[in-house]
C-alpha positions as CSV (number, residue, x, y, z in Angstrom):
1,M,77.9,-58.3,-31.8
2,N,75.0,-60.4,-30.9
3,E,74.5,-63.3,-33.4
4,T,71.2,-65.4,-33.0
5,K,71.5,-68.9,-33.8
6,T,68.4,-70.6,-35.3
7,V,67.8,-74.2,-34.2
8,K,65.7,-76.5,-36.1
9,V,63.5,-78.7,-34.2
10,N,62.7,-82.0,-35.8
11,K,58.9,-82.5,-35.9
12,P,57.6,-86.0,-35.6
13,K,56.3,-87.3,-38.8
14,K,52.5,-87.4,-39.0
15,P,50.9,-90.7,-40.1
16,M,49.3,-90.6,-43.5
17,M,46.0,-92.4,-42.8
18,W,44.5,-91.8,-46.2
19,L,47.1,-94.1,-47.7
20,I,45.5,-96.9,-45.4
21,Y,42.0,-95.9,-46.3
22,V,42.7,-96.1,-50.0
23,S,44.5,-99.3,-49.5
24,L,41.5,-100.8,-47.8
25,A,39.2,-99.5,-50.5
26,L,41.4,-101.0,-53.2
27,S,41.7,-104.3,-51.4
28,G,37.9,-104.4,-51.1
29,L,37.6,-103.7,-54.8
30,V,40.1,-106.5,-55.7
31,L,38.3,-108.9,-53.4
32,L,34.8,-108.1,-54.7
33,A,36.0,-108.3,-58.4
34,D,37.4,-111.8,-57.5
35,A,34.2,-112.9,-55.8
36,Y,32.0,-111.7,-58.6
37,S,34.3,-112.7,-61.5
38,I,34.4,-109.3,-63.0
39,Y,36.6,-110.3,-65.8
40,P,39.0,-107.4,-66.3
41,L,40.0,-107.4,-62.7
42,A,39.7,-111.2,-62.0
43,K,42.8,-111.9,-64.2
44,W,45.9,-112.5,-62.0
45,T,48.0,-110.1,-64.0
46,A,45.6,-107.3,-63.3
47,K,45.5,-108.1,-59.6
48,L,49.2,-108.3,-59.3
49,G,49.7,-105.0,-61.3
50,I,47.3,-103.2,-59.0
51,A,49.3,-104.5,-55.9
52,L,52.6,-103.6,-57.3
53,V,51.7,-100.1,-58.5
54,Y,49.8,-99.0,-55.4
55,S,52.5,-100.6,-53.2
56,A,55.1,-98.6,-55.0
57,F,53.0,-95.6,-54.7
58,A,52.3,-96.0,-51.1
59,L,56.0,-96.7,-50.2
60,V,57.1,-93.5,-52.2
61,V,54.5,-91.2,-50.8
62,G,54.8,-92.6,-47.3
63,N,58.6,-91.8,-47.3
64,G,59.5,-94.2,-44.5
65,R,56.4,-93.8,-42.3
66,K,54.6,-96.8,-40.9
67,S,51.4,-95.9,-42.8
68,G,53.1,-96.3,-46.0
69,Y,54.4,-99.8,-45.1
70,T,51.0,-100.8,-43.7
71,A,49.1,-99.6,-46.7
72,A,51.5,-101.6,-48.9
73,A,51.1,-104.8,-46.7
74,I,47.3,-104.5,-46.8
75,I,47.0,-104.5,-50.6
76,V,49.7,-107.3,-50.9
77,V,47.8,-109.5,-48.4
78,A,44.4,-108.9,-50.1
79,V,45.9,-110.0,-53.5
80,L,47.5,-113.1,-52.1
81,A,44.3,-114.0,-50.3
82,T,42.6,-114.0,-53.7
83,F,45.3,-116.5,-55.0
84,V,44.9,-118.7,-52.1
85,I,41.1,-118.9,-51.7
């Protein structure tokens, strides 16, 4: 009566770098829209909406990883920079 036990090994979570890349591209789009006064994206409600929706997406998909927090921080900082500058 030999019983084999299976042991689960916790694998380290891989960083999801694509979240950061998309965040950088979206931040660049928001900053360029502000610089060139592209009307639909230059409104503060559009910028805030983009930041909130993408931040929520990055945090849900990131699932506690540092890359999700970093992606959310990048887009929020970019949108805040458009308000300050």
